[in-house]
C-alpha positions in Angstrom: 0.1 0.1 -0.2 3.0 2.5 1.3 4.0 1.8 -3.0 0.9 2.8 -4.2 0.2 5.9 -1.9 4.4 6.7 -2.9 3.6 6.8 -6.8 -0.2 8.6 -6.5 1.7 11.3 -4.3 4.2 11.8 -6.9 2.4 11.8 -9.7 -0.1 14.6 -8.2 3.2 16.2 -7.4 3.8 16.9 -10.8 1.0 16.9 -12.2 0.7 20.0 -9.4 3.7 21.4 -10.7 3.2 21.0 -14.7 -0.5 23.2 -13.7 1.6 26.1 -11.4 2.7 28.4 -14.1 -0.4 28.6 -15.2 -2.0 30.1 -11.8 -4.2 26.8 -10.7 -4.2 23.6 -9.7 -6.1 20.2 -10.1 -9.2 20.2 -8.4 -9.4 23.4 -10.1 -9.1 22.3 -13.2 -11.4 19.5 -12.0 -14.5 22.0 -11.3 -14.1 24.5 -14.0 -13.1 21.5 -16.9 -16.6 19.7 -15.0 -18.7 23.3 -15.2 -17.8 23.4 -19.3 -18.7 20.1 -19.7 -22.0 19.8 -17.5 -23.2 23.1 -17.1 -24.1 25.1 -14.0 -23.4 23.3 -10.7 -24.2 24.3 -6.7 -21.6 24.6 -4.4 -23.0 20.5 -2.8 -22.8 19.3 -5.6 -18.9 20.5 -6.2 -18.3 19.5 -2.5 -19.2 16.0 -3.7 -17.3 16.4 -6.7 -13.8 17.9 -5.3 -14.6 14.8 -2.3 -14.3 17.7 0.4 -17.3 19.6 2.9 -18.9 22.4 2.2 -16.8 24.9 3.0 -13.2 23.8 1.9 -15.8 23.4 -1.5 -17.1 27.3 -1.0 -13.6 27.9 -0.2 -12.3 26.3 -3.7 -14.8 28.5 -5.8 -14.3 31.9 -4.1 -10.4 31.1 -5.4 -11.9 30.4 -9.1 -14.2 33.0 -8.3 -11.9 36.2 -7.9 -10.1 34.6 -10.9 -13.2 35.1 -12.5 -13.2 32.4 -14.0 -16.6 31.5 -12.2 -20.0 33.4 -11.2 -22.6 32.4 -8.8 -26.4 33.3 -9.5 -29.1 32.2 -8.1 -30.8 29.0 -9.2 -34.0 30.3 -11.6 -35.9 27.3 -10.6 -35.3 27.5 -6.6 -34.5 31.3 -5.6 -33.1 29.9 -2.0 -30.2 28.4 -4.2 -27.3 29.7 -5.6 -25.5 28.0 -8.9 -22.0 28.0 -10.5 -21.4 29.2 -13.8 -18.5 29.5 -15.4 -18.0 32.9 -17.1 -16.3 33.3 -20.5 -12.6 33.7 -19.2 -13.1 30.7 -17.4 -14.0 28.7 -20.6 -10.8 30.3 -22.9 -8.8 29.4 -19.0 -9.6 25.6 -19.7 -8.9 25.8 -23.6 -5.4 27.8 -22.6 -4.2 24.8 -20.6 -2.5 22.5 -22.4 -5.1 18.8 -22.0 -2.2 17.3 -21.6 -1.3 18.6 -18.6 -4.8 18.1 -16.7 -6.1 14.8 -18.6 -2.9 12.5 -18.0 0.6 14.6 -18.6 1.5 11.8 -20.9 3.1 13.6 -23.6 5.7 14.8 -20.5 5.8 12.0 -18.9 4.4 8.5 -18.8 4.1 6.5 -15.4 2.4 3.4 -17.6 5.1 3.7 -19.5 7.7 1.2 -17.5 4.1 -1.5 -18.1 3.8 -3.6 -20.8 0.8 -4.3 -22.2 -0.4 -7.4 -20.7 1.4 -5.7 -17.4 -1.0 -2.7 -17.3 -3.8 -4.7 -18.0 -3.0 -6.8 -14.9 -1.9 -3.6 -13.0 -5.8 -2.3 -14.1 -7.8 -5.7 -12.7 -5.4 -5.9 -9.8 -6.4 -2.2 -8.6 -9.8 -2.6 -9.7 -9.6 -6.0 -7.3 -8.0 -4.5 -4.6 -10.6 -0.9 -5.0 -13.7 -3.6 -4.6 -12.3 -5.2 -1.3 -11.8 -2.3 0.1 -14.8 -0.6 -1.0 -16.6 -3.8 1.1 -14.9 -2.9 4.0 -15.9 0.2 4.7 
């Protein structure tokens, strides 16, 4: 488990480091991409999306709102609810960041490149088995 954790953390750091010149981080990019692809979302939905509590999601939304990448507006169907919308500036920003930096980074570094095709298939199978076992234990 330590080896899996170490590889994951190193990969996560590499992705975050690649996004620094653009003034963003992986969670912000994930939220912006999701808003671009699926449309407006409530702060609670964003919290669920990034596996965070509501105050943490509100802080993340505030940060990207200050950069003018998103705006908050009242829901037209439920006036008590607020929806987060991606702005034109946010759409342009997402399109300006090379996809390889936030998708997988494989153009710069492919972590699966050290495995043969058969090893990749086996790794996916074994990690899937581990994931199902951990989920059933919770």
